C-alpha positions in Angstrom: -54.0 -55.6 -70.8 -53.7 -52.7 -68.3 -53.9 -48.9 -69.6 -53.0 -45.8 -68.1 -55.5 -44.5 -65.3 -58.6 -43.1 -67.2 -58.3 -39.4 -67.7 -61.0 -37.0 -66.8 -61.7 -36.3 -70.5 -62.3 -40.3 -71.0 -64.5 -40.4 -67.8 -66.6 -37.4 -69.1 -67.2 -39.1 -72.3 -68.1 -42.4 -70.5 -70.7 -40.4 -68.2 -71.9 -38.4 -71.2 -73.0 -41.6 -72.9 -75.0 -42.7 -70.0 -74.3 -42.9 -66.2 -73.5 -46.5 -65.1 -75.4 -46.0 -62.1 -78.6 -45.3 -64.3 -78.1 -48.8 -66.1 -75.5 -48.2 -68.7 -74.0 -51.3 -70.0 -70.6 -51.6 -68.4 -70.0 -55.4 -69.0 -66.2 -55.7 -69.6 -63.9 -58.6 -70.2 -60.6 -59.5 -69.0 -58.5 -62.5 -70.3 -56.9 -64.4 -67.2 -54.9 -67.7 -67.9 -56.3 -68.4 -71.4 -60.0 -67.7 -70.1 -62.3 -64.8 -71.2 -63.6 -63.6 -67.8 -66.3 -61.2 -67.3 -67.6 -58.5 -64.9 -70.0 -55.5 -64.6 -68.5 -52.1 -63.4 -70.6 -49.3 -61.9 -68.9 -45.9 -61.3 -70.4 -43.2 -59.0 -70.6 -39.7 -60.1 -67.7 -39.0 -57.7 -65.4 -40.7 -60.2 -65.4 -37.5 -62.5 -65.4 -34.9 -59.7 -61.8 -34.8 -59.1 -58.5 -36.9 -58.5 -59.7 -38.6 -55.1 -59.1 -42.2 -55.1 -62.6 -44.2 -54.2 -63.2 -47.5 -52.3 -63.8 -50.5 -54.4 -66.5 -53.1 -53.4 -66.5 -56.3 -55.3 -69.8 -58.2 -55.1 -69.9 -61.9 -55.9 -73.1 -63.5 -57.3 -74.4 -66.8 -55.6 -74.2 -70.1 -57.3 -76.4 -70.2 -60.5 -76.4 -66.6 -60.7 -74.5 -63.7 -62.5 -73.6 -60.1 -62.2 -77.1 -58.5 -63.0 -78.6 -61.1 -60.5 -76.1 -59.8 -57.7 -76.8 -56.3 -58.7 -80.5 -56.7 -58.5 -80.4 -58.6 -55.0 -78.2 -56.5 -53.1 -78.6 -52.9 -54.3 -75.0 -52.0 -54.0 -74.9 -49.9 -57.2 -77.4 -47.6 -55.6 -75.4 -47.6 -52.4 -72.3 -46.9 -54.3 -73.8 -43.9 -56.1 -74.9 -42.4 -52.8 -71.7 -43.1 -50.9 -69.2 -42.5 -53.4 -67.6 -46.0 -54.2 -66.9 -48.0 -57.2 -68.8 -51.5 -57.5 -67.6 -54.4 -59.4 -69.8 -57.5 -60.0 -67.4 -60.2 -61.3 -68.8 -63.3 -62.8 -68.1 -67.1 -62.1 -67.9 -69.7 -65.0 -70.3 -72.1 -66.5 -71.4 -74.0 -69.5 -73.8 -71.1 -70.6 -72.6 -67.6 -71.4 -73.6 -65.4 -68.3 -75.9 -67.8 -66.8 -75.9 -70.4 -64.2 -72.5 -69.5 -63.2 -70.5 -70.7 -60.2 -67.1 -70.2 -58.3 -64.7 -72.6 -57.1 -64.7 -72.1 -53.2 -63.1 -75.3 -52.6 -65.9 -77.8 -51.8 -68.3 -76.0 -53.7 -69.8 -75.2 -56.2 -70.8 -76.9 -59.5 -68.5 -76.9 -62.8 -66.1 -74.4 -61.4 -65.3 -76.5 -58.4 -65.2 -79.8 -60.5 -63.2 -78.1 -63.2 -60.8 -76.5 -60.5 -61.2 -73.0 -61.9 -58.6 -70.5 -60.7 -61.1 -67.9 -59.4 -58.6 -66.6 -56.9 -56.2 -65.8 -59.8 -59.2 -64.0 -61.6 -60.0 -61.8 -58.7 -56.4 -60.9 -58.1 -56.0 -60.0 -61.8 -59.4 -58.1 -61.8 -58.2 -56.0 -58.7 -54.8 -55.2 -60.4 -56.7 -54.1 -63.5 -59.3 -52.0 -61.9 -56.5 -50.3 -59.8 -54.5 -49.4 -62.7 -57.3 -48.4 -64.9 -59.7 -46.4 -62.5 -59.2 -44.3 -59.3 -59.4 -47.0 -57.0 -58.0 -46.5 -53.4 -56.0 -49.6 -52.9 -56.2 -49.4 -49.2 -60.0 -49.6 -49.2 -60.8 -52.6 -51.5 -63.6 -54.9 -50.2 -65.4 -58.1 -51.1 -68.7 -59.4 -50.3 -70.8 -62.2 -51.8 -73.9 -64.3 -51.3 -73.9 -68.1 -50.8 -71.4 -69.6 -53.1 -70.3 -66.0 -53.7 -70.0 -65.6 -49.8 -68.0 -69.0 -49.6 -65.7 -67.6 -52.4 -65.4 -64.4 -50.3 -63.9 -66.3 -47.4 -61.5 -67.9 -49.7 -60.4 -64.6 -51.3 -60.0 -63.0 -48.0 -57.6 -65.9 -46.9 -55.8 -65.9 -50.2 -55.8 -62.1 -51.0 -55.1 -60.8 -47.4 -52.4 -58.7 -48.7 -55.0 -56.7 -50.8 -58.4 -56.8 -49.1 -59.3 -54.4 -46.4 -62.4 -56.4 -45.1 -64.7 -59.0 -46.2 -68.5 -59.8 -45.6 -69.8 -63.2 -46.6 -73.6 -63.7 -46.7 -75.6 -67.1 -46.1 -72.1 -68.8 -46.6 -70.1 -71.2 -44.5 -66.8 -72.7 -44.1 -65.6 -76.4 -44.1 -63.0 -76.5 -41.4 -59.8 -77.2 -43.4 -59.1 -73.5 -44.4 -55.6 -72.2 -44.3 -54.7 -69.3 -42.5 -54.1 -65.9 -44.2 -50.8 -64.1 -44.2 -52.5 -61.1 -42.7 -55.2 -60.3 -40.7 -58.6 -59.3 -42.4 -61.6 -57.8 -40.6 -64.6 -60.0 -41.2 -68.4 -59.6 -40.9 -70.6 -62.7 -41.5 -74.3 -62.5 -42.0 -76.4 -65.7 -42.0 -80.2 -66.4 -41.9 -81.8 -68.0 -39.0 -84.3 -69.7 -41.3 -81.7 -70.8 -44.0 -82.2 -74.5 -44.9 -79.6 -74.6 -47.8 -76.7 -73.4 -45.8 -78.1 -74.4 -42.2 -76.6 -72.3 -39.5 -76.1 -75.4 -37.5 -73.9 -76.8 -40.1 -74.0 -80.3 -41.7 -75.1 -81.3 -45.3 -76.6 -78.6 -47.4 -80.1 -78.4 -48.2 -82.4 -77.3 -50.9 -81.1 -77.1 -54.4 -77.8 -77.1 -53.3 -77.1 -80.9 -52.5 -75.5 -81.8 -56.0 -73.2 -78.7 -56.1 -71.3 -79.9 -53.2 -68.4 -82.5 -53.0 -69.8 -84.1 -50.0 -67.8 -82.3 -47.2 -70.3 -81.3 -44.6 -70.4 -77.4 -43.7 -69.3 -76.2 -40.3 -71.7 -74.3 -38.1 -72.2 -70.5 -39.0 -70.2 -69.6 -35.8 -67.2 -71.4 -37.1 -66.8 -68.6 -39.7 -66.2 -66.3 -36.7 -63.7 -68.4 -34.9 -61.8 -68.9 -38.3 -61.2 -65.1 -38.5 -60.9 -64.6 -34.8 -57.8 -66.9 -34.7 -56.3 -65.1 -37.9 -56.9 -61.8 -36.4 -55.6 -62.5 -32.9 -59.1 -62.0 -31.4 -60.8 -63.9 -28.3 -61.7 -67.6 -29.0 -65.3 -67.0 -27.7 -67.5 -64.3 -28.8 -69.9 -62.0 -26.7 -73.5 -62.4 -27.6 -76.1 -59.9 -27.9 -79.6 -59.0 -29.4 -79.6 -56.1 -31.9 -82.8 -55.1 -33.9 -83.6 -58.0 -36.2 -80.6 -60.2 -35.3 -78.5 -62.0 -32.9 -74.8 -60.7 -32.8 -71.7 -62.6 -32.0 -68.7 -60.3 -31.6 -65.2 -61.4 -30.9 -62.7 -59.1 -28.7 -60.2 -58.2 -31.3 -57.4 -55.8 -31.6 -58.2 -52.3 -33.3 -58.8 -52.5 -36.9 -59.2 -56.5 -36.9 -63.0 -56.6 -35.9 -64.8 -60.1 -36.3 -68.5 -60.3 -35.8 -71.5 -62.5 -37.0 -75.1 -61.6 -37.3 -77.9 -64.1 -37.6 -80.8 -62.5 -39.1 -84.0 -63.6 -37.2 -86.5 -63.5 -40.1 -84.3 -64.4 -43.2 -83.5 -67.6 -45.1 -81.1 -68.3 -48.0 -81.5 -64.7 -49.2 -79.8 -61.2 -48.9 -81.5 -59.7 -46.0 -83.2 -56.3 -46.9 -82.8 -56.9 -50.6 -84.5 -58.7 -53.4 -85.3 -62.3 -53.8 -82.9 -63.9 -56.4 -85.6 -66.0 -58.3 -89.1 -66.9 -58.0 -88.2 -70.3 -56.4 -85.7 -68.5 -54.0 -86.4 -67.6 -50.2 -88.0 -64.2 -49.6 -85.4 -61.9 -47.9 -86.0 -60.9 -44.3 -86.8 -57.3 -43.7 -85.3 -57.2 -40.1 -81.9 -56.0 -41.2 -80.6 -54.4 -44.4 -77.5 -56.3 -45.2 -76.1 -53.8 -47.7 -76.3 -50.8 -45.3 -74.7 -52.9 -42.3 -71.9 -54.1 -44.6 -71.1 -50.9 -45.9 -71.1 -49.4 -42.5 -68.6 -52.2 -41.7 -66.4 -51.7 -44.7 -66.0 -47.9 -44.6 -64.8 -48.3 -40.8 -61.8 -50.4 -42.3 -58.8 -49.6 -44.4 -55.6 -51.4 -44.7 
């Protein structure tokens, strides 16, 4: 399904039809293992300004969400337009088209977990497809995601350590039985101190997520840092400090393998500094802008 890298003429026609960053419909489909998988792609103006390869950020929606939901909550499209990177919003699977979608993050969530959907295979195929068809810098591919999408971000970092330059799960968790990655991957974790759905202390999930799990309790938020600290050859115990809006745990790591976790004081199960995912969802905290912090972490790392 791959085609040659888009020419400058093709890109000019694409932008003439309407800038993706201005809201043009860029929903695309990719057949993977007999399934029709979907994603939304947003290209910055920098794509048509020259031959330079650009970073790619994959943003994974939360359980029950979709690409548009992730785009609205995070504001990564606007960030990519300003900073000059490509953004892709892959979609999980579900019983309804483009709605109530989930990711198979191992012990969560919903029908994707129950059906053992190969979401790792999908994301690997998507990365390869985008790299073959757009000016993607393959040394600067990053993944972030919210909640179930954050758990999937952990899983992808572990499985695709040969492709990913850094990860940033948000209001996510690990379960304690994760394998070690083949290569180190810098990792930034962001959790909400007021989160009752994925509690920072660990244990059974709360809120509307109780039926989406397979029953394996979550680990405390700090276990995420310890997982990646082991993988990256960092210190076992992190240094703790207070920064504006959050408590920071940072492990001592070799250069280029940084691991840190931020616990945002005024945020629950939401994207800090972003928009709420639904009327019933937690209101995002304002003490820290997760999108700004994540991009700052990403652009400091390359493979």
